[in-house]
MARNU-135573 format. One record per residue (C-alpha): residue number from 1; x, y, z. Coordinates in Angstrom, 1 decimal. Example, Ala and Ser with C-alpha at 12.3 -4.5 7.8 and 13.67 -1.06 7.14 Angstrom:
<recs>
<rec resi="1" px="12.3" py="-4.5" pz="7.8"/>
<rec resi="2" px="13.7" py="-1.1" pz="7.1"/>
</recs>
This chain:
<recs>
<rec resi="1" px="151.5" py="1.0" pz="-39.7"/>
<rec resi="2" px="149.9" py="-1.5" pz="-41.5"/>
<rec resi="3" px="146.5" py="0.6" pz="-41.7"/>
<rec resi="4" px="149.0" py="3.6" pz="-42.8"/>
<rec resi="5" px="150.4" py="1.6" pz="-45.0"/>
<rec resi="6" px="147.4" py="0.5" pz="-47.0"/>
<rec resi="7" px="146.2" py="3.9" pz="-46.7"/>
<rec resi="8" px="149.5" py="5.2" pz="-48.6"/>
<rec resi="9" px="149.4" py="2.5" pz="-51.1"/>
<rec resi="10" px="146.1" py="3.4" pz="-52.4"/>
<rec resi="11" px="146.4" py="7.1" pz="-52.5"/>
<rec resi="12" px="149.8" py="6.4" pz="-54.4"/>
<rec resi="13" px="148.1" py="4.0" pz="-57.2"/>
<rec resi="14" px="145.7" py="7.4" pz="-57.5"/>
<rec resi="15" px="148.1" py="10.0" pz="-57.5"/>
<rec resi="16" px="149.5" py="8.1" pz="-60.2"/>
<rec resi="17" px="146.5" py="8.5" pz="-62.1"/>
<rec resi="18" px="145.8" py="11.7" pz="-61.4"/>
<rec resi="19" px="148.8" py="13.0" pz="-62.9"/>
<rec resi="20" px="148.4" py="10.8" pz="-65.9"/>
<rec resi="21" px="144.6" py="12.2" pz="-66.5"/>
<rec resi="22" px="146.5" py="16.0" pz="-65.7"/>
<rec resi="23" px="149.0" py="15.2" pz="-68.7"/>
<rec resi="24" px="146.3" py="14.1" pz="-71.2"/>
<rec resi="25" px="143.8" py="16.5" pz="-70.8"/>
<rec resi="26" px="143.0" py="19.1" pz="-73.1"/>
<rec resi="27" px="143.6" py="22.7" pz="-72.0"/>
<rec resi="28" px="139.9" py="23.6" pz="-72.6"/>
<rec resi="29" px="137.3" py="24.7" pz="-70.1"/>
<rec resi="30" px="133.8" py="23.2" pz="-71.3"/>
<rec resi="31" px="132.4" py="21.6" pz="-68.8"/>
<rec resi="32" px="132.2" py="23.3" pz="-64.8"/>
<rec resi="33" px="130.6" py="21.8" pz="-61.8"/>
<rec resi="34" px="128.8" py="24.1" pz="-59.7"/>
<rec resi="35" px="128.2" py="22.7" pz="-56.1"/>
<rec resi="36" px="126.2" py="24.4" pz="-53.8"/>
<rec resi="37" px="127.2" py="23.2" pz="-50.4"/>
<rec resi="38" px="125.4" py="21.5" pz="-47.9"/>
<rec resi="39" px="121.9" py="20.8" pz="-48.2"/>
<rec resi="40" px="118.6" py="18.7" pz="-47.4"/>
<rec resi="41" px="119.2" py="17.0" pz="-43.5"/>
<rec resi="42" px="122.8" py="19.5" pz="-43.4"/>
<rec resi="43" px="121.9" py="22.6" pz="-42.9"/>
<rec resi="44" px="125.4" py="23.8" pz="-43.1"/>
<rec resi="45" px="126.3" py="27.1" pz="-40.9"/>
<rec resi="46" px="123.2" py="28.7" pz="-39.1"/>
<rec resi="47" px="123.1" py="32.3" pz="-38.6"/>
<rec resi="48" px="119.9" py="34.3" pz="-37.2"/>
<rec resi="49" px="118.2" py="34.7" pz="-40.0"/>
<rec resi="50" px="119.3" py="32.0" pz="-42.3"/>
<rec resi="51" px="121.1" py="28.6" pz="-42.7"/>
<rec resi="52" px="124.0" py="28.1" pz="-45.1"/>
<rec resi="53" px="122.9" py="25.4" pz="-47.3"/>
<rec resi="54" px="120.1" py="28.0" pz="-48.6"/>
<rec resi="55" px="122.9" py="30.7" pz="-49.1"/>
<rec resi="56" px="125.0" py="28.4" pz="-51.1"/>
<rec resi="57" px="121.9" py="26.9" pz="-53.5"/>
<rec resi="58" px="120.9" py="31.0" pz="-54.5"/>
<rec resi="59" px="124.6" py="32.0" pz="-55.0"/>
<rec resi="60" px="125.2" py="28.5" pz="-57.2"/>
<rec resi="61" px="122.5" py="28.7" pz="-59.4"/>
<rec resi="62" px="123.3" py="32.6" pz="-60.5"/>
<rec resi="63" px="126.1" py="31.9" pz="-60.9"/>
<rec resi="64" px="125.4" py="29.0" pz="-63.3"/>
<rec resi="65" px="123.0" py="31.0" pz="-65.2"/>
<rec resi="66" px="126.1" py="33.9" pz="-65.4"/>
<rec resi="67" px="128.0" py="31.1" pz="-67.4"/>
<rec resi="68" px="125.3" py="30.2" pz="-69.1"/>
<rec resi="69" px="124.1" py="33.0" pz="-71.0"/>
<rec resi="70" px="127.6" py="34.4" pz="-71.4"/>
<rec resi="71" px="130.0" py="31.7" pz="-72.0"/>
<rec resi="72" px="127.8" py="29.3" pz="-74.6"/>
<rec resi="73" px="130.6" py="26.9" pz="-75.3"/>
<rec resi="74" px="130.7" py="26.2" pz="-71.9"/>
<rec resi="75" px="128.5" py="23.2" pz="-70.1"/>
<rec resi="76" px="127.2" py="23.8" pz="-66.5"/>
<rec resi="77" px="126.2" py="20.8" pz="-64.1"/>
<rec resi="78" px="124.8" py="20.9" pz="-60.8"/>
<rec resi="79" px="125.6" py="18.9" pz="-58.1"/>
<rec resi="80" px="122.0" py="20.0" pz="-56.7"/>
<rec resi="81" px="119.2" py="22.3" pz="-57.7"/>
<rec resi="82" px="117.0" py="21.8" pz="-54.8"/>
<rec resi="83" px="117.2" py="21.5" pz="-51.1"/>
<rec resi="84" px="118.7" py="17.9" pz="-51.1"/>
<rec resi="85" px="121.3" py="16.3" pz="-49.3"/>
<rec resi="86" px="124.3" py="15.4" pz="-51.5"/>
<rec resi="87" px="127.0" py="13.4" pz="-50.2"/>
<rec resi="88" px="130.6" py="14.6" pz="-50.0"/>
<rec resi="89" px="131.9" py="11.9" pz="-52.7"/>
<rec resi="90" px="128.7" py="12.1" pz="-54.6"/>
<rec resi="91" px="130.1" py="15.6" pz="-55.1"/>
<rec resi="92" px="133.6" py="14.9" pz="-56.8"/>
<rec resi="93" px="132.3" py="12.2" pz="-58.4"/>
<rec resi="94" px="130.0" py="14.1" pz="-60.2"/>
<rec resi="95" px="132.6" py="15.8" pz="-61.3"/>
<rec resi="96" px="134.6" py="13.1" pz="-62.6"/>
<rec resi="97" px="131.9" py="11.2" pz="-64.0"/>
<rec resi="98" px="131.4" py="14.1" pz="-66.5"/>
<rec resi="99" px="134.6" py="15.1" pz="-67.4"/>
<rec resi="100" px="135.1" py="18.6" pz="-66.2"/>
<rec resi="101" px="137.4" py="21.1" pz="-66.4"/>
<rec resi="102" px="136.4" py="23.0" pz="-63.1"/>
<rec resi="103" px="135.2" py="22.2" pz="-59.5"/>
<rec resi="104" px="133.8" py="25.0" pz="-57.6"/>
<rec resi="105" px="132.3" py="24.8" pz="-54.1"/>
<rec resi="106" px="130.1" py="27.4" pz="-52.6"/>
<rec resi="107" px="129.8" py="27.7" pz="-49.1"/>
<rec resi="108" px="129.1" py="30.2" pz="-46.4"/>
<rec resi="109" px="131.6" py="30.8" pz="-43.2"/>
<rec resi="110" px="130.8" py="30.9" pz="-39.9"/>
<rec resi="111" px="133.1" py="32.1" pz="-36.2"/>
<rec resi="112" px="132.5" py="32.2" pz="-32.8"/>
<rec resi="113" px="133.3" py="36.3" pz="-33.4"/>
<rec resi="114" px="130.3" py="38.3" pz="-34.8"/>
<rec resi="115" px="132.8" py="40.7" pz="-36.2"/>
<rec resi="116" px="134.9" py="38.3" pz="-38.5"/>
<rec resi="117" px="133.9" py="39.1" pz="-42.0"/>
<rec resi="118" px="135.2" py="38.6" pz="-45.4"/>
<rec resi="119" px="136.0" py="36.0" pz="-48.2"/>
<rec resi="120" px="138.0" py="33.2" pz="-48.7"/>
<rec resi="121" px="139.1" py="30.4" pz="-51.4"/>
<rec resi="122" px="140.1" py="27.2" pz="-50.3"/>
<rec resi="123" px="142.7" py="25.0" pz="-52.6"/>
<rec resi="124" px="143.2" py="21.7" pz="-51.8"/>
<rec resi="125" px="146.3" py="21.1" pz="-49.8"/>
<rec resi="126" px="148.0" py="20.5" pz="-46.2"/>
<rec resi="127" px="148.1" py="23.5" pz="-44.0"/>
<rec resi="128" px="148.0" py="23.1" pz="-40.2"/>
<rec resi="129" px="147.7" py="26.7" pz="-39.1"/>
<rec resi="130" px="145.4" py="26.9" pz="-36.1"/>
<rec resi="131" px="143.0" py="29.2" pz="-38.3"/>
<rec resi="132" px="142.0" py="26.6" pz="-41.0"/>
<rec resi="133" px="141.4" py="24.1" pz="-38.4"/>
<rec resi="134" px="137.7" py="25.4" pz="-37.6"/>
<rec resi="135" px="136.5" py="25.1" pz="-41.2"/>
<rec resi="136" px="138.0" py="22.0" pz="-42.3"/>
<rec resi="137" px="136.7" py="20.5" pz="-39.0"/>
<rec resi="138" px="132.9" py="22.0" pz="-40.2"/>
<rec resi="139" px="133.3" py="21.3" pz="-44.0"/>
<rec resi="140" px="134.8" py="17.3" pz="-43.2"/>
<rec resi="141" px="132.3" py="16.5" pz="-40.6"/>
<rec resi="142" px="129.6" py="16.2" pz="-42.8"/>
<rec resi="143" px="130.6" py="12.7" pz="-44.0"/>
<rec resi="144" px="130.1" py="11.4" pz="-40.5"/>
<rec resi="145" px="126.0" py="11.6" pz="-40.6"/>
<rec resi="146" px="126.4" py="9.9" pz="-43.9"/>
<rec resi="147" px="126.2" py="6.0" pz="-44.2"/>
<rec resi="148" px="129.3" py="3.8" pz="-44.4"/>
<rec resi="149" px="131.3" py="6.5" pz="-44.6"/>
<rec resi="150" px="134.1" py="4.5" pz="-43.3"/>
<rec resi="151" px="133.9" py="2.3" pz="-46.5"/>
<rec resi="152" px="133.3" py="5.1" pz="-48.9"/>
<rec resi="153" px="136.5" py="7.7" pz="-47.8"/>
<rec resi="154" px="138.6" py="4.6" pz="-47.6"/>
<rec resi="155" px="139.1" py="4.8" pz="-43.9"/>
<rec resi="156" px="139.7" py="8.4" pz="-43.9"/>
<rec resi="157" px="138.5" py="9.4" pz="-40.2"/>
<rec resi="158" px="138.2" py="13.3" pz="-39.9"/>
<rec resi="159" px="139.4" py="12.9" pz="-36.3"/>
<rec resi="160" px="142.8" py="11.1" pz="-37.3"/>
<rec resi="161" px="145.9" py="12.6" pz="-37.5"/>
<rec resi="162" px="146.9" py="10.3" pz="-40.2"/>
<rec resi="163" px="144.4" py="12.0" pz="-42.7"/>
<rec resi="164" px="147.2" py="14.8" pz="-42.7"/>
<rec resi="165" px="149.7" py="12.5" pz="-44.5"/>
<rec resi="166" px="147.0" py="11.2" pz="-47.2"/>
<rec resi="167" px="145.6" py="14.8" pz="-47.9"/>
<rec resi="168" px="149.2" py="16.1" pz="-48.3"/>
<rec resi="169" px="149.7" py="13.4" pz="-51.2"/>
<rec resi="170" px="146.3" py="14.4" pz="-53.4"/>
<rec resi="171" px="146.9" py="17.9" pz="-53.8"/>
<rec resi="172" px="149.7" py="17.7" pz="-56.8"/>
<rec resi="173" px="148.2" py="16.7" pz="-59.8"/>
<rec resi="174" px="146.2" py="20.0" pz="-60.4"/>
<rec resi="175" px="147.4" py="22.7" pz="-57.7"/>
<rec resi="176" px="148.3" py="25.3" pz="-59.8"/>
<rec resi="177" px="145.5" py="25.8" pz="-61.7"/>
<rec resi="178" px="143.7" py="25.5" pz="-58.5"/>
<rec resi="179" px="145.9" py="28.7" pz="-57.1"/>
<rec resi="180" px="145.5" py="30.2" pz="-60.5"/>
<rec resi="181" px="141.9" py="30.2" pz="-60.1"/>
<rec resi="182" px="141.7" py="31.1" pz="-56.3"/>
<rec resi="183" px="143.6" py="34.0" pz="-56.9"/>
<rec resi="184" px="141.0" py="35.2" pz="-59.4"/>
<rec resi="185" px="138.4" py="35.2" pz="-57.8"/>
<rec resi="186" px="139.9" py="36.3" pz="-54.5"/>
<rec resi="187" px="140.9" py="39.5" pz="-56.9"/>
<rec resi="188" px="137.3" py="40.0" pz="-58.1"/>
<rec resi="189" px="136.0" py="40.0" pz="-54.5"/>
<rec resi="190" px="138.4" py="42.3" pz="-53.1"/>
<rec resi="191" px="138.6" py="45.0" pz="-56.2"/>
<rec resi="192" px="135.3" py="44.8" pz="-57.8"/>
<rec resi="193" px="132.5" py="43.0" pz="-55.4"/>
<rec resi="194" px="134.2" py="45.2" pz="-52.2"/>
<rec resi="195" px="134.5" py="42.4" pz="-50.0"/>
<rec resi="196" px="137.2" py="42.2" pz="-47.1"/>
<rec resi="197" px="139.8" py="39.8" pz="-48.5"/>
<rec resi="198" px="140.8" py="36.7" pz="-46.3"/>
<rec resi="199" px="142.8" py="35.3" pz="-48.9"/>
<rec resi="200" px="143.7" py="32.1" pz="-50.6"/>
<rec resi="201" px="144.5" py="29.3" pz="-48.1"/>
<rec resi="202" px="145.4" py="25.7" pz="-48.5"/>
<rec resi="203" px="143.6" py="22.9" pz="-46.2"/>
<rec resi="204" px="142.3" py="19.3" pz="-46.5"/>
<rec resi="205" px="139.0" py="19.4" pz="-47.5"/>
<rec resi="206" px="137.1" py="16.3" pz="-48.3"/>
<rec resi="207" px="134.8" py="17.5" pz="-50.8"/>
<rec resi="208" px="138.1" py="18.7" pz="-53.2"/>
<rec resi="209" px="140.1" py="15.3" pz="-52.4"/>
<rec resi="210" px="139.2" py="13.2" pz="-55.2"/>
<rec resi="211" px="138.5" py="15.7" pz="-57.5"/>
<rec resi="212" px="140.3" py="14.9" pz="-61.0"/>
<rec resi="213" px="140.5" py="18.2" pz="-62.1"/>
<rec resi="214" px="141.3" py="22.4" pz="-60.8"/>
<rec resi="215" px="139.1" py="22.5" pz="-57.9"/>
<rec resi="216" px="138.2" py="25.2" pz="-55.5"/>
<rec resi="217" px="136.0" py="26.2" pz="-52.1"/>
<rec resi="218" px="134.8" py="29.2" pz="-52.0"/>
<rec resi="219" px="133.4" py="30.4" pz="-48.6"/>
<rec resi="220" px="131.6" py="33.6" pz="-49.8"/>
<rec resi="221" px="131.4" py="35.6" pz="-46.3"/>
<rec resi="222" px="130.4" py="34.7" pz="-42.3"/>
<rec resi="223" px="126.8" py="34.1" pz="-41.6"/>
<rec resi="224" px="127.5" py="34.9" pz="-37.9"/>
<rec resi="225" px="128.4" py="38.4" pz="-38.6"/>
<rec resi="226" px="124.5" py="40.2" pz="-38.5"/>
<rec resi="227" px="125.7" py="42.5" pz="-41.3"/>
<rec resi="228" px="127.4" py="39.7" pz="-43.9"/>
<rec resi="229" px="124.5" py="37.5" pz="-43.5"/>
<rec resi="230" px="121.8" py="40.2" pz="-44.3"/>
<rec resi="231" px="124.0" py="41.2" pz="-47.2"/>
<rec resi="232" px="123.8" py="37.3" pz="-48.3"/>
<rec resi="233" px="120.4" py="37.3" pz="-48.3"/>
<rec resi="234" px="119.3" py="39.1" pz="-50.8"/>
<rec resi="235" px="119.4" py="39.4" pz="-53.9"/>
<rec resi="236" px="121.6" py="42.1" pz="-55.0"/>
<rec resi="237" px="124.5" py="40.5" pz="-52.5"/>
<rec resi="238" px="123.8" py="36.7" pz="-54.2"/>
<rec resi="239" px="124.3" py="38.4" pz="-57.4"/>
<rec resi="240" px="127.7" py="40.2" pz="-56.4"/>
<rec resi="241" px="129.0" py="37.6" pz="-54.7"/>
<rec resi="242" px="128.3" py="35.4" pz="-58.1"/>
<rec resi="243" px="129.0" py="37.6" pz="-60.7"/>
<rec resi="244" px="132.7" py="38.2" pz="-59.3"/>
<rec resi="245" px="132.9" py="34.6" pz="-59.5"/>
<rec resi="246" px="132.0" py="34.2" pz="-62.7"/>
<rec resi="247" px="134.3" py="36.7" pz="-64.1"/>
<rec resi="248" px="137.7" py="34.6" pz="-62.5"/>
<rec resi="249" px="135.8" py="31.6" pz="-64.4"/>
<rec resi="250" px="135.6" py="33.4" pz="-67.8"/>
<rec resi="251" px="139.7" py="35.0" pz="-66.8"/>
<rec resi="252" px="140.8" py="32.0" pz="-65.8"/>
<rec resi="253" px="138.7" py="30.2" pz="-69.2"/>
<rec resi="254" px="140.8" py="32.3" pz="-71.6"/>
<rec resi="255" px="144.1" py="32.1" pz="-69.8"/>
<rec resi="256" px="144.1" py="28.6" pz="-70.0"/>
<rec resi="257" px="142.6" py="28.4" pz="-73.8"/>
<rec resi="258" px="145.9" py="30.7" pz="-74.7"/>
<rec resi="259" px="148.9" py="29.7" pz="-72.8"/>
<rec resi="260" px="149.5" py="27.1" pz="-75.1"/>
<rec resi="261" px="149.7" py="30.0" pz="-77.9"/>
<rec resi="262" px="151.9" py="31.8" pz="-75.7"/>
<rec resi="263" px="154.0" py="29.4" pz="-74.1"/>
<rec resi="264" px="158.2" py="30.6" pz="-74.8"/>
<rec resi="265" px="159.3" py="27.4" pz="-76.4"/>
<rec resi="266" px="162.8" py="28.5" pz="-75.7"/>
<rec resi="267" px="164.6" py="25.8" pz="-73.4"/>
<rec resi="268" px="165.8" py="27.6" pz="-70.4"/>
<rec resi="269" px="163.5" py="25.5" pz="-67.7"/>
<rec resi="270" px="164.9" py="24.6" pz="-64.3"/>
<rec resi="271" px="162.9" py="22.6" pz="-61.7"/>
<rec resi="272" px="162.6" py="23.6" pz="-58.0"/>
<rec resi="273" px="160.8" py="21.9" pz="-55.0"/>
<rec resi="274" px="158.0" py="23.8" pz="-53.7"/>
<rec resi="275" px="157.3" py="23.7" pz="-50.0"/>
<rec resi="276" px="155.1" py="26.7" pz="-49.2"/>
<rec resi="277" px="152.5" py="28.4" pz="-50.5"/>
<rec resi="278" px="151.1" py="31.8" pz="-48.3"/>
<rec resi="279" px="150.0" py="35.4" pz="-47.9"/>
<rec resi="280" px="152.6" py="36.5" pz="-45.5"/>
<rec resi="281" px="156.5" py="36.6" pz="-45.8"/>
<rec resi="282" px="158.2" py="34.3" pz="-43.9"/>
<rec resi="283" px="161.8" py="34.2" pz="-42.9"/>
<rec resi="284" px="163.8" py="31.6" pz="-44.7"/>
<rec resi="285" px="165.3" py="30.6" pz="-41.8"/>
<rec resi="286" px="166.0" py="26.1" pz="-41.7"/>
<rec resi="287" px="163.4" py="26.3" pz="-38.8"/>
<rec resi="288" px="161.2" py="27.3" pz="-40.1"/>
<rec resi="289" px="161.0" py="24.8" pz="-43.0"/>
<rec resi="290" px="161.8" py="21.4" pz="-40.8"/>
<rec resi="291" px="165.6" py="22.1" pz="-41.2"/>
<rec resi="292" px="165.4" py="22.2" pz="-44.9"/>
<rec resi="293" px="168.3" py="24.4" pz="-45.8"/>
<rec resi="294" px="168.5" py="26.9" pz="-48.6"/>
<rec resi="295" px="165.2" py="28.4" pz="-49.0"/>
<rec resi="296" px="164.4" py="30.6" pz="-51.1"/>
<rec resi="297" px="161.4" py="33.2" pz="-51.5"/>
<rec resi="298" px="159.5" py="34.0" pz="-55.0"/>
<rec resi="299" px="156.8" py="37.1" pz="-54.7"/>
<rec resi="300" px="153.9" py="35.8" pz="-57.0"/>
<rec resi="301" px="151.6" py="39.0" pz="-57.1"/>
<rec resi="302" px="149.8" py="39.5" pz="-53.6"/>
<rec resi="303" px="151.2" py="35.9" pz="-52.6"/>
<rec resi="304" px="154.8" py="33.9" pz="-51.7"/>
<rec resi="305" px="156.0" py="31.1" pz="-52.8"/>
<rec resi="306" px="159.3" py="29.2" pz="-50.8"/>
<rec resi="307" px="161.0" py="26.9" pz="-52.7"/>
<rec resi="308" px="164.2" py="24.4" pz="-52.6"/>
<rec resi="309" px="166.6" py="23.1" pz="-54.9"/>
<rec resi="310" px="167.5" py="24.1" pz="-58.7"/>
<rec resi="311" px="168.3" py="22.2" pz="-61.6"/>
<rec resi="312" px="167.7" py="21.6" pz="-65.4"/>
<rec resi="313" px="167.6" py="17.9" pz="-64.6"/>
<rec resi="314" px="164.4" py="16.4" pz="-63.8"/>
<rec resi="315" px="165.4" py="13.5" pz="-62.4"/>
<rec resi="316" px="167.8" py="15.2" pz="-59.8"/>
<rec resi="317" px="164.7" py="16.9" pz="-58.6"/>
<rec resi="318" px="162.4" py="14.0" pz="-58.4"/>
<rec resi="319" px="165.2" py="12.7" pz="-56.2"/>
<rec resi="320" px="165.5" py="16.2" pz="-54.1"/>
<rec resi="321" px="161.5" py="16.1" pz="-53.8"/>
<rec resi="322" px="161.6" py="12.4" pz="-52.2"/>
<rec resi="323" px="164.4" py="13.4" pz="-49.5"/>
<rec resi="324" px="161.8" py="17.1" pz="-48.5"/>
<rec resi="325" px="158.9" py="15.3" pz="-48.5"/>
<rec resi="326" px="160.3" py="13.0" pz="-45.6"/>
<rec resi="327" px="160.0" py="16.7" pz="-43.9"/>
<rec resi="328" px="157.5" py="18.5" pz="-45.9"/>
<rec resi="329" px="155.1" py="15.8" pz="-47.4"/>
<rec resi="330" px="153.3" py="18.3" pz="-49.3"/>
<rec resi="331" px="156.0" py="19.3" pz="-51.2"/>
<rec resi="332" px="156.1" py="19.3" pz="-55.3"/>
<rec resi="333" px="158.0" py="19.8" pz="-58.1"/>
<rec resi="334" px="157.2" py="22.8" pz="-60.2"/>
<rec resi="335" px="158.9" py="24.2" pz="-63.4"/>
<rec resi="336" px="160.3" py="27.7" pz="-64.2"/>
<rec resi="337" px="161.5" py="28.9" pz="-68.1"/>
<rec resi="338" px="162.6" py="31.6" pz="-68.3"/>
<rec resi="339" px="161.8" py="33.5" pz="-65.3"/>
<rec resi="340" px="158.1" py="32.3" pz="-66.0"/>
<rec resi="341" px="156.0" py="29.6" pz="-63.6"/>
<rec resi="342" px="155.0" py="27.2" pz="-66.2"/>
<rec resi="343" px="153.2" py="23.5" pz="-65.3"/>
<rec resi="344" px="154.5" py="20.5" pz="-65.7"/>
<rec resi="345" px="152.9" py="19.8" pz="-68.5"/>
<rec resi="346" px="153.9" py="22.7" pz="-70.7"/>
<rec resi="347" px="157.7" py="22.0" pz="-69.2"/>
<rec resi="348" px="157.0" py="18.2" pz="-70.4"/>
<rec resi="349" px="156.2" py="19.6" pz="-74.0"/>
<rec resi="350" px="159.3" py="21.9" pz="-74.3"/>
<rec resi="351" px="161.2" py="19.6" pz="-73.5"/>
<rec resi="352" px="159.9" py="17.0" pz="-75.9"/>
<rec resi="353" px="160.3" py="19.8" pz="-78.6"/>
</recs>
């Protein structure tokens, strides 16, 4: 328990800093970090004709080029531009040092079944679904080949159940914006790039945990599927993937930079505690939510959000959140104004006015 208490204390301090930073950031997208997954001595997943590290680099460089050519006010920074090994903590630290507004990590998925295909976009969060565990284990295991990883990651062990608790506390500061960017990426993959859609997913991924900005990890396809591997190794395939991500970033940038001008300043704000975010509809019975009663489901585009509580008092909802987190550690507070989901920052701005 002493070790867990120490870890939770460290996370608590970090999370407070995350929230403070989130409240003070301008709603601009001026700096974007593009992270080509793996590299150097870490090849990532392997297919029949290629390695993940080479595909991710090719897509990352194309994505950066599209952004630089079409969004001249955006500065693009790469975590790597060559076949170089970069430790996971250094990837997020690069973003933090440069006060980045977005962090985008590019990856390629793998499966024991060669028939599996499709793209998925991950956001930081706690999700114990079995189908996510293989991705989490594979991506997080990279730290095991780093020197002194126990010290660098504050005692984090990718095989320890305590990690679930730690990760659940990191996700809240930029979760809503990360979700929105992830949604836009998947929409572009499905509608324009015509890729098989495996939805937005939450998982405890080390490369995202320390990012002080909205951040996503994109699985661009399956290297273990012969057809998809071939597609991902062509110039045209890489261009299709990169251009889809670019269009999503462009839309996100426009929404983010115009939201303050369009926020309804009428004060009809209510607060709720969000319990879960899913692409599938779940029965709201208490047994599906650790015994929590009065669960409400709201459809949000292609996704479903599950809430409990409904109050105009932030103090009341904060107390409820503490109680709910005893059963669902990843639960967090959201705000709704005139039927529209808004960020806590926007809610506080309206209330203060």
